[in-house]
FIDODREN-286407 format. One record per residue (C-alpha): residue in three letters; x, y, z. Coordinates in steps of 0.5 Angstrom, whole numbers, plus 500, padded with zeros to 3 digits. Layout:
BEGIN
ALAXYZ...
END
This chain:
BEGIN
MET541491487ILE536486491SER534479488LYS527477487GLU528473494GLU530479498LEU524483495LYS519477496ASN521477503ARG520485504ILE513484501VAL512478506SER514483512ALA509488509CYS503483509GLU505481516ASN505488518VAL498489515ILE495483518ALA498484525ALA494491525GLU487488524ALA485490530GLU487497530LEU485498523THR478495525GLU478500531ILE479506527ASP474504521SER469503527LYS468510528PHE466513521GLY466507517ASP463500516ALA468497521ASP471492516HIS477495514GLY481491518LEU478484516THR479487509MET486488509HIS487482513LYS485478507ILE489483502GLY495482506ALA494474507THR493473499ILE499477497LYS503474502ALA501467500SER501469492VAL508472493SER511466497GLU509461492ALA511465486ASP516462482GLY517467476ASN521473475ILE519479479LYS514482474GLU510475474MET511475482LEU507482482ASP502480477ASP500474480ALA499478487ALA495483483MET491477480ALA490474487VAL487480490MET482482484GLY479475486LEU477477493ASN470480496GLY471486500GLY470493501SER473499496ALA480497499VAL480491494PRO480494487LEU484500490TRP490495492ASN489491486THR490497481TRP496499485LEU499492485ASP497492477GLY501498476MET507495480GLN508489476GLU507494469GLY513498472ALA517491474PRO523488470GLU522481467ALA528479471ASP530476478GLU534482480ILE532490481ASP536496483VAL534503486LYS532505479GLY528499478LEU524500484GLN523507483ALA520506476MET516500479PHE513505485ALA512510480SER508506475ALA504503481PHE502510484GLU500513477GLU495507476LEU492508483ASP492516482ASP488515476MET483511479SER483514486GLY483521484ALA484523491LYS489528494VAL493529500GLY488532505ASP482528502LYS483523508THR484517504MET490512503MET493517498ASP495521504ALA500515506CYS501513498ILE503520495PRO508522500ALA511515500SER511515492GLN514522492ALA520520497ILE521514493ALA521518486ASP526524490TYR531519492ALA538520489GLY542515493ASP543507491SER541504497GLU535500497ALA534499504GLU535507505LEU529508500PHE524503503ASP526507510LEU525514507ALA518511504ALA516508510LYS517515514ALA514519509ALA508514509LEU507514517GLN507522517GLY502522512ALA498517516GLU499521522ASP497528518SER491525516LYS488526523ASN488533521TYR483533515THR476532514SER474526510LYS472527503PHE470520501GLY466514503ARG461513508ALA466518513LYS464524508SER457525512TYR461526518GLY464532516ALA469535521LYS467530526THR472526523ILE478531525GLY482528530THR482520527PRO487518522ASP484515516ALA484507516GLY486507509ALA492511510VAL494507516SER494500513MET498503507SER503506512LYS503499515PHE505496509PHE511501507GLU513500514GLY513492513LEU517493507ALA522497511LYS523493517ALA524486513
END
């Protein structure tokens, strides 16, 4: 069982990890995208961090506030995707100030379901889902009772998924037009998602 404050600290750590990766994300996105993913993710990370830091409601309310804050941003395709993911998270979150492993599993399952419905991308399509799908699966498959171990396994799965995205051809967005040239470069969205999970784990 972890408290809302502990979850808040993990989310803040996740956001700081994404913000710190701005230059890396920009460099990746500059190869086959609009070179704006780093800036967009900086804005998303800073917005989530500010929202949860100021939150005084329960876990569900904290995540709902974060989703609403992200929805108000101007940015690329990442904004509605992250808003959808966070909105799904709050839908699965408890109206309480504590959450256990089963609660976290329900929360992330709901988040994945919402994002999967919106995205439609699968592993191998070279999108943020290359990190989100394996991380979500790792959370769903976890049979222990340690929140720290749960986040660690999710982070490792997301990182491997982002790394594996180097081997794929882009099937979505502007990068799609580059075809096989995109092989060898990871997907920026997958990397930013993996950075978020990494931050959740290392708090």
